C-alpha positions in Angstrom: 7.4 -19.9 0.6 5.6 -16.8 2.1 5.4 -13.4 0.4 4.2 -10.1 1.8 2.6 -6.9 0.6 3.5 -4.1 2.9 3.1 -0.4 3.5 5.5 2.0 5.1 4.8 5.4 6.6 7.6 7.7 5.5 8.7 11.1 6.7 6.6 14.0 5.4 3.4 11.9 5.7 4.0 9.8 2.6 3.4 6.1 2.1 5.3 3.5 0.3 3.8 0.2 -0.8 5.9 -2.8 -1.9 6.1 -6.6 -1.7 8.8 -9.0 -0.6 9.6 -12.6 0.4 11.4 -11.5 3.6 9.6 -8.7 5.4 12.0 -8.3 8.3 15.0 -8.0 5.9 13.2 -5.6 3.6 12.1 -3.4 6.4 15.6 -3.2 7.7 16.9 -2.3 4.3 14.4 0.5 4.0 15.1 1.8 7.5 18.8 1.9 6.9 18.5 3.7 3.6 20.4 0.9 1.8 17.6 0.8 -0.9 18.1 3.8 -3.1 14.9 5.5 -4.3 11.8 6.8 -2.7 12.2 5.6 0.9 15.8 6.7 1.2 14.6 10.2 0.5 11.9 10.1 3.2 13.6 8.5 6.2 12.7 7.5 8.8 10.1 4.9 7.8 7.8 2.6 9.8 5.7 -0.4 8.9 2.0 0.4 9.2 0.4 -2.5 7.3 1.4 -5.9 5.9 -0.4 -9.0 4.6 0.9 -12.5 4.0 0.4 -14.2 0.7 1.1 -17.7 -0.6 2.8 -16.6 -3.8 4.6 -13.6 -5.3 1.9 -12.9 -7.9 -0.7 -12.4 -5.2 1.6 -10.1 -3.2 2.4 -8.1 -6.3 -1.2 -7.8 -7.3 -2.1 -6.5 -3.8 0.8 -3.9 -4.1 -0.4 -2.7 -7.5 -4.0 -2.5 -6.3 -3.1 -0.4 -3.2 -0.9 1.9 -5.2 -4.0 3.0 -7.1 -6.0 3.8 -4.0 -6.8 7.2 -2.6 -5.2 8.4 0.6 -8.5 8.0 2.4 -8.7 4.4 1.3 -5.1 3.7 2.3 -5.8 5.2 5.8 -8.9 3.0 6.2 -6.7 0.0 5.3 -4.1 0.9 7.9 -6.9 1.2 10.5 -8.5 -2.1 9.3 -11.8 -0.3 8.7 -13.2 -2.6 6.0 -16.7 -0.9 5.8 -14.9 2.4 5.0 -12.8 0.7 2.3 -15.9 -0.8 0.8 -17.7 2.5 0.9 -14.8 4.4 -0.7 -14.5 1.7 -3.5 -18.3 2.0 -4.3 -18.0 5.8 -4.4 -15.1 5.6 -6.9 -17.1 3.2 -9.1 -20.1 5.4 -8.9 -18.0 8.4 -9.8 -16.6 6.6 -12.9 -20.0 5.6 -14.0 -21.3 9.2 -13.7 -18.3 10.5 -15.6 -18.9 8.0 -18.4 -22.5 8.8 -18.7 -21.7 12.5 -19.1 -19.1 11.9 -21.9 
């Protein structure tokens, strides 16, 4: 069975990240507003990124990871700009280390 992590661009410039085992059905549910919650408050929505996984745990892990990313890193992912994602990840790690050293 195939699973997906996906990202929607919502009204007001917001992003929604989720995972599913049926991307087309889930996208239609978001677009129609049938799913109550975040996306129904920010219609319309459009799919801007998705990745296929072999199991639900991997898709959920990707969803959770992306939800912790900065807006800049999310935009780099949408563009598929892997060097920028890597640079932003290193900057965040370096920032955490500097903060820990000051504490």
